[in-house]
N, C-alpha and C positions, 0 to 999 in steps of 0.2 A: 741795940734793937735788931740790927741785921743778924747778929749772932743768935738772938732769941728766936727770930723767925726761921733761921736755918735749922736750929735744934727742933723747933716745932714741926718744920717740914719733914725732918728725918723721922721724928716720932710718929707722925701721921703715916708716913710711908712704911715704917716698920709695922705699925698696927694693921695697915691694909694688907701687907704681905702676910702677917700672922693670920689674919682672917681668911685670906685666900688659901693659905696652906691648910688651915683647919677645915675650910669648905671642901678642898680637894680630898683630904683624908676622910672626911665624913661621907662624901659622895662615892668614895671607893667602896663603901659598905653596900653589899647587895640589898640589904633591907631598906636602906635609905633610898637607893635608886628606885626600888619597887614602889615605895610609898609616895615618892615625888611623882612618879609616872601615873599612879592610880588616883592622885588628887589633882592631876592636870597642871602641876607646878612645872613639870618638864614634859616635853613631847618627844620621846626618843625616836630616832630614825636610823639607828644602827643595826637594822635587820631588814631582811627581804621577806616578802610574802608571796608564796606560790600557790595558785589554785590548781588542784590536780584531782585525781580519783584513786581509789584503791579497790581492787577487784575482790569481792566477797561472793563466792559461788558464781552465779551468773549475773550478778549486779555490780555496777561500777558506782561506788559510794563517793560522792563529792567530799573533798577534804582541803583544808588550808594547811600549809606548812610554813612556819616562821623559822627563819634561819638567821643566827647572829652574824652580821656582817656578810651575809651571803655564803658563809663557810659551812661545810658539812662537818658536824661533830657527832661523836658516838654517845652523847648524853642527851636524854629526851624528856619531854613532858607530854603525857597523854591527857588531853582536856575533854571534858564532857559538858556540853551545854545543857541548859534547863528547859523547862516547858514554856517556850515562847514561840510566837509565830516566826520570828526572825531566825530561830534555831542558832546555827553556828555563826550567823552573821549579826547577831545581836551586838549593839555598840559596846556594852559592858564586857562581853566575852572578847571582842576584838581588842579592847583596851587592856584587859587582863593578859591576853596572849602577848601583846606587845611589851607590857610591863615585865612579865616573867622572862621573856626572851632577852630584853634589855638588861635585867638585873642578874640573871643567872648564866647567860651565855649558852643556854641549852636550846636545842631545836625543839619546836613544839608542833604537835599534831592536833588539829582541831577538825574532827570529822563531823559530817552532817548525820544526825540520828533521825531517821525517818519515822514519822508517826508520833512524834513527841507531843503534838497537840491534837492530831486527828483522832477521831473516834473509831472504834472497831478494831484496833490493833492491840492485842494483849501485851501487857508489860513483860511477860515471860519471853515473848517473841522479840521484843525490843531489846531486852537484856541479853539474849543469846546473840543478837546481831552485834551489840556493843562488844561482847566478849570475843566474837569472831574477828572484829576489826582490830581490837587490841592485840590479840595473838598473832594476827597477820602482820601487823606493824612490827612486832617484836622479831618475827622471822625475817621480814624484809630489811629492817633496820636494827641489827643486833647492837646491844649496848646497855647502858644503865638507864633505868626508867623511873621517873616520878609521875604522879598523877594529880590532877586538879579537877574539882567539881564544886558547883555552887547550888545551895538550896536543895531541891529534890534530887538534883544530879549528884550532889555530894554524897547523900545516902545511897543513891543509885550506884555509885562506884563500889561501895562496900558490898552491895547486893550482887553486882556483876562479878567482882573478883571472888566472891564466895563460891562461884560456879566453875572456876578454873583451877588448875594445879597450883598448890601453894607456892611452888618454886617459881612460878611466873608472876607472882605479885610484884608490884613496883616497890622500890626501896622506901619511898616516902609518899604519903597521900596528904594533900593539902585540901581540907574540907572547909568551905565557906558557908556558914549558916545552915548546917544539916538538920534534918529532923531525926528522931530516934526510931520510933515504930509507927507504922501506918495507923493503927487504932488510936494511939495517943494524938497524932496530928488531926485525925478526923474529929476526935472529941474536943480538941482545942478550937477548931473551926466552928463547931456547933454551940460551944458554951462560953467562949471567951468574951463575947459581947463586943468584939471589934468589927469595924466595917471592912470586910474583905475586898481586895481588889476584884473588880467584876470579872476579870479573866479567869479567876479561880472558880467563880460560880458558873461561867460558861463551860469551862472544861468539865466541871462536875455534871452539868446537864447532858453532855455528850455520852456519859456513861450511865445515865439514868433511864429506866424503862418508862418513865413518866412522859417522855417526849417522843414524838413520832419521827420516823426516818426523814421525812421532808423537813421537819423542824430542825433536826440535827444538821441538815445541809445548810440551812440558813445560819445556824449558830456557828458552823465552821467558817462560813464566809465572814461573819462578824469578827471571829477570832483573828483571821488573817488580815482583816482591815484595821485591827488595833495597832497602835504605835508604841514604841518603847516608853517606859515610865508608867505612871499611874494611868490605868485605862479610862478613857473618856466615856463616862456613862451616857451622856447625852448623845454622843455619836452612835454608841451601841444601840440605844433605844430607837434611833432613826432606822437602823438597819434591821433590827429584830421586830419592830412594831411594839406598841405599848403593852399589849396583852402578853406576848411571849417574853418580853423583857421583865415584866412583873413576875411571871411564873418562875423564871430562872432565878430571880433575886430572892424569892421566898422558899425555893426548894432546899430541903435539908441536905447538907453536905455529906455525901457518902459515895465512895468509890470502892467497889468490892475487891478490886485488884490491889489498891493501896492498903486496904484494911487487912489483907493477907500478909503484908510485909511486917512480920514480927521479928523477934530477936534471932530466931533460927535462920531468917533470910540474910541477916547481917553476918552471922558466924554460926555455921551448923554445929550442933552439939557433937563433941567427939572429934571435930576436925582439928588437924594439926595447926598449931598457932603460927601464923605467918611471920616472917622476919620484918615486915613493914613497920615503920613508925608513922602513926597517924597524927596530923597536926590540925586541930580544930580551932577556928576563930568564929566568934559569934557576937553579934551586937546585943547589948543589954536592952536596947529599945526596939528590938525587932518585933513587929506585930504581924509578920507574915509567917515565920516559923519562930516560936518563942525561944528565948535565951535558954530556958530550962531544958529544952529538947537537946540542944547541943551539949550541955553539961551532962545530961543523963546518958547520952551516947558515949561521951568521954569516960564516965564512971563505969559503964557497962564493959567497954573495951578493956579497961584496966582490970576489972574483975575477971575477965576471960584470959588475962595474961598478955594481951596485946599492948605494945608500947604506944602510949597516947599522950599528947600534950595539948593543953587547952589554954586559950586566952580569951577573956571577955573584954569588950571595948564599948565605949559610948560615943566614939568619934568616928568619922569617915563613913558611917553607915546610916541606919534608920532613925537614930536618936534625934530628939529636938530639945533635949534638956540643956540648959546653960551650965557650964562648968567653969570653975576657977582655973586660972593659969597653972596653979600648982597641980591640980588634978589632971589637967590635960598633959602636963609634962610627965607625970607619973605614968599615964596611960601610953604615951608615945614611947617612953622608956621600955615598958613591958612589951609593947608591940614589936619594938626593934629587937629586943632580946629573943622573942619568940621567932621572928623571921630570920634572925642571924642563925639560929639553930636549924631552922627549916632549910635554909639555903646553903648551909655548910656542906661541902663535898667530901666524900670519902676518899682519902688519899691512899 
């Protein structure tokens, strides 16, 4: 009996050791570290965050720098935040920055893009400022660059880089839920029959001539009062008043600047094909920017001769569909393969 217990104890110890080794090997994969950090299964702290500024013309642009272990490295990620009141301080952007820094060991630059939700600032002006920031960073911090953008900022990266010398493109672009063209996105918003997040409608109202300047000031206050996540419509109604709230909610979605973002804004005709590889990930259940938009962008880039890779997923994002364990396992496998390629470094 004692011998049996001894053998059993050794077997359990060996099994535990095998699982521990397997876990260590699995966690050594950058893709796995990134996914675990993005799903809150681990909370990495192996990086430092510095709040600083970068001088662009006569302006000092606020910026966060994430450094792995506090070390300075010559490999970087340029990150572009989306159209949210929290801008570069949005919780998801901060989580993504930390996850990327933890997984890749690269230094990350997360600048504040001014006017991302305020009215009256043309997208062309915003795009030029983003390009100026990126080029200034490349000059100040020479090295290898990748880039990350989500939703409208994902497509925004392509639009911005289309205005700079091809030689200055990043090596890889990680695009999370991008749209394809402005007209397609506007058509989706007006015909898809989905309930849009109210912040989309408020942003739309800021660019509409149906609202007076005083009303737009109230709308701006409401936007900045909104919290991360799904916008609280009841709270917005209190700030806006019932009549203005209703008018915003029934106004047709149309942004003349977004509507101008066609294929040529992503890649100008006759332009030299950049060396960049574009990595697109999109949720099949996305009702903010449809899954087909990301796939269409991927196909367009391939047709133009740009190296592009695409993965669709129904987990971790907007989907609410139940899936079998087998399907989840397949999706995780595909996602890990996609991220392994994205995070692979050029030797």
